C-alpha positions in Angstrom: 0.0 0.0 0.0 1.2 3.5 -0.8 0.5 6.1 1.9 0.5 9.9 1.4 0.4 12.7 4.0 -1.6 15.9 3.9 -3.3 18.3 6.3 -4.8 20.4 3.4 -8.4 19.2 3.6 -11.2 21.4 2.3 -14.8 20.1 2.7 -14.7 16.7 1.1 -11.3 17.1 -0.8 -7.6 16.8 -0.1 -5.0 18.9 -1.8 -1.5 17.6 -2.5 1.2 20.0 -3.5 5.0 20.0 -4.0 6.9 16.8 -3.5 3.8 14.8 -2.5 1.9 15.7 -5.8 5.1 15.1 -7.9 5.7 11.7 -6.4 2.0 10.7 -6.8 1.7 11.8 -10.4 5.1 11.9 -12.0 6.9 9.0 -10.2 4.1 6.6 -9.5 2.2 7.7 -12.6 -1.2 7.8 -10.9 -4.1 9.3 -13.0 -7.5 10.8 -12.5 -9.9 8.2 -11.0 -7.1 6.3 -9.2 -7.6 5.5 -5.5 -5.1 6.9 -3.0 -4.7 6.5 0.7 -3.9 9.6 2.7 -3.3 10.1 6.4 -3.5 13.4 8.3 -0.8 12.3 10.8 -3.3 12.5 13.6 -4.8 9.0 13.4 -7.2 9.2 10.5 -6.8 7.3 7.3 -8.6 8.5 4.2 -9.5 6.6 1.1 -9.5 9.2 -1.7 -9.9 9.4 -5.5 -7.9 11.7 -7.8 -10.3 14.3 -9.4 -7.7 16.7 -10.8 -4.3 15.3 -11.7 -2.4 18.6 -11.6 1.2 18.1 -10.5 1.3 21.6 -8.9 -2.0 21.2 -7.0 -3.6 17.7 -7.1 -7.1 17.4 -5.8 -8.5 14.1 -4.3 -12.1 13.5 -3.2 -12.6 11.8 0.1 -14.5 8.5 -0.3 -14.0 7.0 3.1 -12.4 8.0 6.4 -11.4 5.7 9.2 -10.1 6.5 12.6 -7.1 4.3 13.5 -6.2 3.7 17.1 -2.6 3.9 18.2 -1.3 0.4 18.7 0.8 1.6 21.7 -0.9 1.7 25.1 1.6 4.2 26.3 2.8 7.6 25.0 6.5 8.1 24.6 8.4 11.4 24.7 12.2 11.4 24.2 14.3 14.4 24.8 17.7 13.8 23.2 20.9 15.7 22.6 21.4 16.2 18.8 24.3 14.2 17.4 27.4 15.9 15.9 26.7 14.0 12.7 23.3 15.2 11.4 22.8 11.9 9.6 22.8 10.0 12.9 20.0 12.2 14.3 18.0 11.6 11.2 18.6 7.8 11.5 17.3 7.9 15.1 14.1 9.8 14.0 13.4 7.4 11.2 13.8 4.2 13.4 12.0 5.7 16.4 9.0 6.5 14.1 9.0 3.0 12.7 9.1 1.5 16.2 6.8 3.9 17.9 7.3 7.4 19.4 5.0 10.4 20.1 7.1 13.4 20.8 10.8 14.4 20.4 12.5 17.3 21.9 16.1 18.1 21.0 18.0 19.3 24.1 21.3 21.2 24.5 23.4 19.8 27.3 26.8 20.7 28.9 28.6 18.1 26.7 26.6 18.7 23.6 28.5 18.7 20.3 25.6 20.2 18.3 23.5 23.1 19.5 21.4 23.8 16.4 19.1 21.7 14.2 17.3 22.0 10.9 13.7 21.5 12.0 12.3 21.5 8.4 14.7 18.7 7.4 14.0 16.6 10.5 10.2 17.0 10.0 10.6 15.7 6.4 12.4 12.6 7.8 9.6 12.0 10.3 6.9 12.3 7.5 8.8 9.9 5.3 9.3 7.4 8.0 5.6 7.6 9.0 4.5 6.9 5.4 7.1 4.1 4.8 6.0 2.3 8.0 2.3 2.8 7.1 1.6 4.6 10.4 -1.2 7.2 10.8 0.4 9.2 13.6 3.2 11.8 12.9 5.5 12.3 15.9 5.6 15.8 17.2 9.0 17.5 16.9 9.4 20.3 19.5 11.9 23.2 19.1 15.3 22.7 20.6 15.7 23.7 24.2 18.4 24.1 26.8 18.5 21.1 29.3 18.0 23.2 32.4 15.0 25.1 30.9 13.4 21.9 29.5 13.3 19.8 32.7 11.7 22.5 34.8 8.4 22.3 32.8 8.1 18.5 32.5 4.9 17.0 33.9 4.9 13.5 32.6 4.0 10.9 35.3 7.0 8.8 34.4 10.3 10.6 34.0 13.7 8.9 33.4 17.2 10.1 32.7 19.5 7.5 31.0 23.0 7.6 32.3 26.0 5.2 32.4 26.2 5.8 36.2 22.7 4.3 36.9 22.2 0.7 38.2 18.5 0.3 37.8 17.2 -0.8 34.3 14.7 1.3 32.5 12.5 -1.7 31.7 12.1 -2.5 35.4 10.6 0.8 36.2 8.4 1.4 33.1 4.6 1.3 33.4 3.1 0.9 29.9 -0.2 2.5 31.0 1.2 6.0 31.6 3.0 8.6 29.5 6.7 8.4 29.7 9.5 10.9 29.2 13.1 9.7 28.7 16.2 11.9 28.6 19.1 10.9 26.4 22.4 12.8 26.6 25.3 13.4 24.2 28.2 11.1 23.6 29.9 12.3 26.8 26.8 11.5 28.8 25.0 14.0 31.1 27.2 15.9 33.6 26.8 15.1 37.3 25.2 18.5 37.8 22.6 17.7 35.1 21.8 14.3 36.6 21.4 15.9 40.0 19.2 18.6 38.7 17.0 16.1 36.8 16.7 14.0 39.9 15.6 17.0 41.8 12.8 17.5 39.3 11.5 14.0 39.6 13.6 12.1 37.0 14.7 8.6 37.9 18.3 7.7 36.7 18.1 4.5 34.7 20.4 2.3 32.6 20.0 0.7 29.2 22.5 -2.1 29.8 26.2 -2.7 30.2 27.2 -1.6 26.7 28.3 2.0 26.0 25.8 3.2 23.3 26.0 6.1 20.9 23.3 8.7 21.4 21.2 7.7 18.5 21.5 4.0 19.4 20.3 4.7 22.9 17.3 6.5 21.5 16.3 3.5 19.4 17.1 1.2 22.3 14.5 3.1 24.5 11.8 2.8 21.8 12.5 -0.9 21.4 12.7 -1.6 25.1 9.4 0.0 25.9 7.7 -1.6 22.9 8.8 -5.1 24.1 7.9 -4.3 27.7 4.3 -3.5 26.6 4.0 -6.7 24.6 4.9 -8.7 27.7 2.1 -7.3 29.8 
C-alpha cells in the first residue's frame, strides 16, 4: 500500500502539492480516477480518489475516512541531545518513528556537540518514516531547548534520565499504561550536575544495559525496550 500525508483538507477534498503531488503523479504515474490512501498524521486514514491530476495542485475527493487507534498503550516522549553528525540524528528519528514514538525534543546539554538543528529537514524525515512504515500518527518535533529550561516544565507521570552511572534498568521501572519521558544525553553523557538537577525535578536515573551506546542507538534502544515491555504485559 502507498500512503501519502496531507493536512490540506477542504470540505470533502484533499489537496496535494509539491513533493507529494510530484511523487504521486510523476513518479508513481497515478491518474484521475485512481484510489489513493492519505493520512492526516493525527490518526485518521482517508480513502480518496484523484479528481484533478495537476502536479502543482492535485485534488483528491474523500471516499471514506477511518479512525485508526494507536497500537501503543503508552505515550513516549524522548528528549535527546542532537548528534554531531546530522545523519545519525535523522537515522534515530526514522527508526523511532517506525518502532513507535509520540514526541521528540532536541536538548542542549553541557557536553553537547551540536546546538542547532534543521527543523524542516527533520520534519521531512519524520513524515517519510511515517509513510514508509504505514503509520497514521506523525511524531511531534518540538523546538530545541536548553536542558535546564526543559526539565523545569516537565509534567509526565514517568520521567527517566538515561545515564551510564545508573544501576536500575529502564524496563524494570516502566509502566506501559502511563505517559513516559526519557532523557538521552550526548556522547559524553550527562554531567553530574545535570543528573542531580534532573533527579531534583522527579527524574529517575536508569540504565539501558552494560554496553556503551551512541546517542542515536540509545534513543532507538529506548523505543524498542518500551515496545517489548508493553508486549509482555
